Each structure stands twice: as C-alpha cells, then as structure tokens.
C-alpha positions as CSV (number, residue, x, y, z in Angstrom):
1,M,0.0,0.0,0.0
2,D,1.2,3.5,-0.9
3,P,2.6,5.0,2.3
4,T,0.7,8.2,1.5
5,W,-2.5,6.3,1.9
6,V,-1.7,4.2,5.0
7,Q,-2.5,7.2,7.2
8,Y,-6.1,7.1,5.9
9,Y,-6.6,3.3,6.3
10,D,-7.8,3.4,10.0
11,A,-9.9,6.5,9.4
12,F,-12.0,4.6,6.8
13,Y,-12.6,1.8,9.4
14,S,-13.2,4.2,12.3
15,F,-16.8,2.9,12.5
16,K,-15.5,-0.5,13.8
17,D,-15.4,-1.1,17.5
18,Y,-12.2,-3.1,17.6
19,A,-12.2,-3.4,21.4
20,A,-15.7,-5.0,21.4
21,E,-14.8,-7.3,18.4
22,A,-11.6,-8.5,20.2
23,Q,-13.6,-9.2,23.4
24,T,-16.2,-11.2,21.4
25,L,-13.6,-13.0,19.5
26,V,-11.9,-14.2,22.7
27,Q,-15.3,-15.3,24.1
28,L,-15.9,-17.4,21.0
29,V,-12.5,-18.9,20.9
30,Q,-12.1,-19.9,24.6
31,P,-14.5,-22.9,24.6
32,H,-12.5,-24.5,21.8
33,L,-9.0,-23.6,23.2
34,H,-7.3,-26.5,25.0
35,S,-3.6,-25.9,24.2
36,G,-2.8,-24.5,27.6
37,G,-1.0,-21.4,26.3
38,K,-1.6,-17.7,25.5
39,R,0.3,-17.1,22.2
40,W,-1.8,-15.5,19.4
41,L,-0.9,-14.9,15.8
42,D,-3.2,-12.5,13.8
43,V,-2.8,-13.2,10.0
44,A,-3.6,-10.2,7.7
45,C,-3.3,-8.1,10.8
46,G,-3.5,-4.7,9.0
47,T,-2.5,-1.9,11.3
48,G,-2.8,-4.0,14.4
49,K,-6.1,-2.7,15.7
50,H,-7.4,-6.1,16.9
51,I,-3.9,-7.0,18.3
52,Q,-4.0,-3.8,20.3
53,Y,-6.8,-5.2,22.4
54,L,-6.0,-8.9,22.2
55,A,-2.6,-8.1,23.7
56,D,-4.3,-7.4,27.1
57,D,-4.8,-11.2,27.5
58,F,-2.5,-12.8,25.0
59,T,1.1,-12.6,23.8
60,C,0.4,-11.4,20.3
61,S,2.2,-11.4,17.0
62,G,1.0,-10.2,13.6
63,L,1.5,-11.0,9.9
64,D,0.5,-9.1,6.8
65,L,1.5,-8.9,3.2
66,E,1.5,-5.1,3.1
67,D,4.7,-3.4,4.3
68,G,3.0,0.0,5.0
69,L,0.3,-1.6,7.2
70,L,2.9,-3.5,9.1
71,S,4.8,-0.2,9.8
72,A,1.7,1.3,11.2
73,A,1.1,-1.9,13.3
74,R,4.6,-1.7,14.8
75,Q,4.1,1.9,15.8
76,R,0.7,1.1,17.4
77,C,2.0,-2.0,19.3
78,P,5.7,-1.4,20.1
79,G,7.5,-4.4,21.5
80,L,5.4,-7.0,19.6
81,S,6.6,-9.1,16.7
82,F,5.2,-8.4,13.2
83,Y,6.1,-10.4,10.1
84,Q,5.6,-9.9,6.4
85,G,4.3,-12.8,4.5
86,D,1.6,-14.5,2.4
87,M,-0.9,-16.5,4.4
88,R,-0.4,-19.5,2.1
89,T,3.4,-19.7,2.4
90,F,4.7,-17.9,5.5
91,S,6.8,-20.0,7.8
92,L,7.6,-18.9,11.4
93,P,9.9,-20.7,13.8
94,E,7.3,-20.8,16.6
95,S,3.8,-22.2,17.1
96,F,0.7,-20.5,18.6
97,D,-2.3,-21.3,20.7
98,V,-4.6,-19.2,18.5
99,V,-4.2,-18.1,14.8
100,S,-6.8,-15.7,13.5
101,C,-7.6,-14.3,10.1
102,L,-10.2,-11.5,10.3
103,L,-11.8,-8.8,8.2
104,S,-12.7,-11.4,5.5
105,A,-9.1,-11.5,4.4
106,I,-9.5,-15.2,3.6
107,G,-11.6,-14.0,0.6
108,H,-8.5,-13.0,-1.2
109,M,-7.8,-16.7,-1.8
110,L,-9.4,-16.9,-5.2
111,T,-9.5,-20.6,-5.7
112,Q,-10.3,-23.6,-3.5
113,A,-6.7,-24.7,-3.8
114,D,-5.5,-21.4,-2.5
115,L,-8.0,-21.5,0.4
116,E,-6.9,-25.0,1.4
117,Q,-3.3,-24.1,1.2
118,A,-3.8,-21.0,3.4
119,L,-5.8,-22.9,6.1
120,A,-3.3,-25.8,6.1
121,N,-0.4,-23.4,6.5
122,M,-2.1,-21.5,9.4
123,A,-3.1,-24.8,11.0
124,R,0.6,-26.0,10.8
125,H,1.5,-23.0,13.1
126,L,-1.0,-24.2,15.8
127,R,-0.1,-26.0,18.9
128,P,-2.0,-29.2,19.7
129,G,-5.4,-28.1,21.1
130,G,-5.0,-24.7,19.5
131,V,-7.7,-22.8,17.5
132,L,-7.8,-21.3,14.0
133,A,-10.4,-18.5,13.8
134,V,-11.3,-17.3,10.3
135,E,-13.9,-14.6,9.5
136,P,-15.2,-15.5,6.0
137,W,-16.2,-13.4,3.0
138,F,-19.8,-13.9,1.8
139,R,-21.4,-17.0,0.5
140,P,-22.7,-16.8,-3.1
141,A,-26.3,-16.7,-1.9
142,D,-25.5,-13.7,0.4
143,W,-24.1,-11.5,-2.4
144,H,-26.5,-8.9,-3.8
145,P,-25.2,-6.9,-6.8
146,G,-26.4,-3.4,-7.6
147,R,-26.1,-2.0,-4.1
148,P,-24.2,1.3,-3.8
149,H,-22.1,1.9,-0.7
150,M,-20.4,4.9,0.8
151,I,-18.2,5.6,3.9
152,T,-17.3,9.1,5.0
153,A,-14.8,9.9,7.6
154,E,-12.5,12.7,8.9
155,L,-8.8,12.8,9.8
156,G,-7.7,16.1,11.2
157,D,-8.7,18.7,8.6
158,A,-9.1,16.1,5.9
159,K,-12.5,14.9,4.6
160,L,-12.6,11.3,3.4
161,V,-15.0,9.5,1.1
162,R,-15.0,5.9,-0.1
163,A,-17.7,4.8,-2.6
164,N,-18.3,1.6,-4.5
165,T,-21.1,-0.5,-6.0
166,S,-21.6,-4.2,-5.4
167,L,-21.0,-5.7,-8.9
168,P,-22.1,-9.1,-10.3
169,P,-19.5,-11.7,-9.5
170,V,-17.1,-12.7,-12.2
171,N,-17.6,-16.4,-13.2
172,G,-20.2,-16.6,-10.5
173,R,-17.6,-16.5,-7.7
174,I,-15.2,-13.6,-7.8
175,T,-16.5,-10.3,-6.4
176,V,-14.7,-7.2,-7.5
177,L,-14.8,-4.3,-5.0
178,D,-14.2,-1.2,-7.2
179,F,-13.4,1.3,-4.5
180,H,-13.2,5.0,-5.4
181,Y,-11.5,7.3,-2.8
182,L,-11.6,11.1,-2.4
183,I,-9.4,12.8,0.1
184,A,-10.0,16.5,0.5
185,T,-7.2,18.3,2.4
186,P,-6.6,22.0,2.9
187,Q,-4.0,21.8,0.2
188,E,-5.6,19.6,-2.5
189,T,-8.1,16.9,-3.3
190,L,-6.6,13.4,-3.9
191,Y,-8.3,10.6,-5.9
192,R,-7.5,6.9,-5.9
193,R,-9.1,3.9,-7.4
194,E,-8.6,0.4,-6.0
195,A,-10.0,-2.9,-7.2
196,L,-10.0,-5.8,-4.7
197,E,-11.0,-9.3,-5.7
198,L,-12.5,-11.7,-3.2
199,R,-14.0,-15.2,-3.7
200,L,-17.5,-16.1,-2.6
201,T,-17.2,-19.5,-0.8
202,E,-19.8,-22.0,0.1
203,E,-20.1,-23.2,3.7
204,A,-19.3,-26.8,2.5
205,E,-16.1,-25.6,0.8
206,M,-14.9,-23.9,4.0
207,R,-15.7,-26.9,6.1
208,T,-13.8,-29.2,3.6
209,A,-10.7,-26.9,3.8
210,F,-10.7,-27.0,7.6
211,E,-11.0,-30.7,7.6
212,K,-8.2,-31.2,5.0
213,A,-6.1,-29.0,7.4
214,G,-6.7,-31.6,10.1
215,L,-9.0,-29.3,12.2
216,A,-12.4,-30.0,13.7
217,A,-14.5,-27.2,12.3
218,A,-17.4,-25.3,13.9
219,F,-19.3,-22.3,12.6
220,E,-20.6,-19.4,14.6
221,P,-23.2,-17.6,12.4
222,Q,-22.9,-14.2,14.0
223,G,-19.2,-14.1,14.5
224,I,-17.8,-10.7,15.5
225,T,-19.3,-8.5,12.8
226,G,-22.3,-10.4,11.5
227,R,-20.4,-12.3,8.8
228,G,-19.9,-15.4,10.9
229,L,-16.7,-17.0,12.3
230,W,-15.1,-20.4,11.5
231,L,-13.4,-22.1,14.4
232,G,-11.0,-25.0,13.8
233,Q,-9.6,-26.9,16.7
234,K,-6.3,-28.9,16.3
235,P,-6.4,-32.3,18.0
236,L,-4.4,-32.7,21.2
C-alpha cells in the first residue's frame, strides 16, 4: 500500500469497535481452546487494531502482506513481533495457541486450492489443542449486486469518502470491489481507485478446507461482525 494512503486506512474503518470485536472473539475462541497457552498470531493483521486489544490477555504477533500496514502496526503496538508474508506460504519458527484471520481477508484466496493451502499453513502453526479463527467473506447466496455503498470519515482537517457499487461476481464467484477514494485536504483533493477481488465461498467448501487441514470445524453464524466465524480446533 502506498505510504501516503496508509494514514487514511484506519480512518475509513473508524466505524468499527475493535475493542468489542476483540472481546467477542476471545469469548468465541475460549470454549474450543485446549492448548494451555496464550500465544496468538493474527494473520492479515493490517495496522494491528485487533492486536492492540487482544494483547491485554495474550502474547500477540501479527503477519501481513503489506509493508505499509505493518509499519503502522509496529508503531501502534511497540514491542510486539510483526512479520511480512503470504498466508499461504509464511513460515515462522514458533507455534501458537490461536491463529486468527479476520476482516474477511481469507476471501483473497481466489481458488479452492488457495483456500486449502492457506488454512493448512495456518493450521501448521498451531499447537495441539489450538484454534484457528477465520472470518469468512460472503457465500454466493448472500451477495446482492447493484447496491451502492459509501463511507465518509474525517482525519484532522481532511474529509474522506470511499464509494463503490456491489457488482455481479465474475464467473459466479469472484467479487470485485471497485473502490473510489476522495481525500479533501486544505492543500488539495486526492483521488485513488482500487479494485479488490474476493471469492464467494460455500459453507461446505470452507468446512472441507478446515477438515483437510486436520481441524475439527465449527461455525458461529454471527461471529464478531455479522459475517460469521469459523473455528477450527487442532487435535491434542
């Protein structure tokens, strides 16, 4: 991510109550957690907003693909470990009691093979009795094209707008989020366009990917934001 835009990232998500989400996440994970430890890895951690609150109860680390977001996370959570890597291929020398992947980042796995590789890799970093918590992207039946969306926010003197329209999925599965950003500052108005691709995944496909990773899967329909939460427990 362009460093110029990293400063606006959290402003666009200022509507989220990260503290409450972290608390709910811990409550959902705890009944499945039997590893006996308190080490937590957040994959696709962004700027570390969830880790900021999870660190009250766990020894946390973060991983993300974007260098700029990791820089912001390190500033937010000094003293914690942050790594750059792809969720399909990262390899860390330690294991964790909980691995999470939130904000529907798993949707960036555009094929079933990618999904299965990512879950298997995250599961490999779990201790026996540990839990993999994944917030999914939408199922095909839950995607409704033709809906406009807009978020407005402020950061100091800057006024921020993000707008997009829910488009029909490509090949029936790949949603394209065509984001248009306007940033009005006292000096100038900036414009940026960003297209993100995320795959709509059936519940059965998610369950299969968890089971292939060697995890016992359970699904919490509400989750932490209303999109549900998959919980995979690694056998003791």
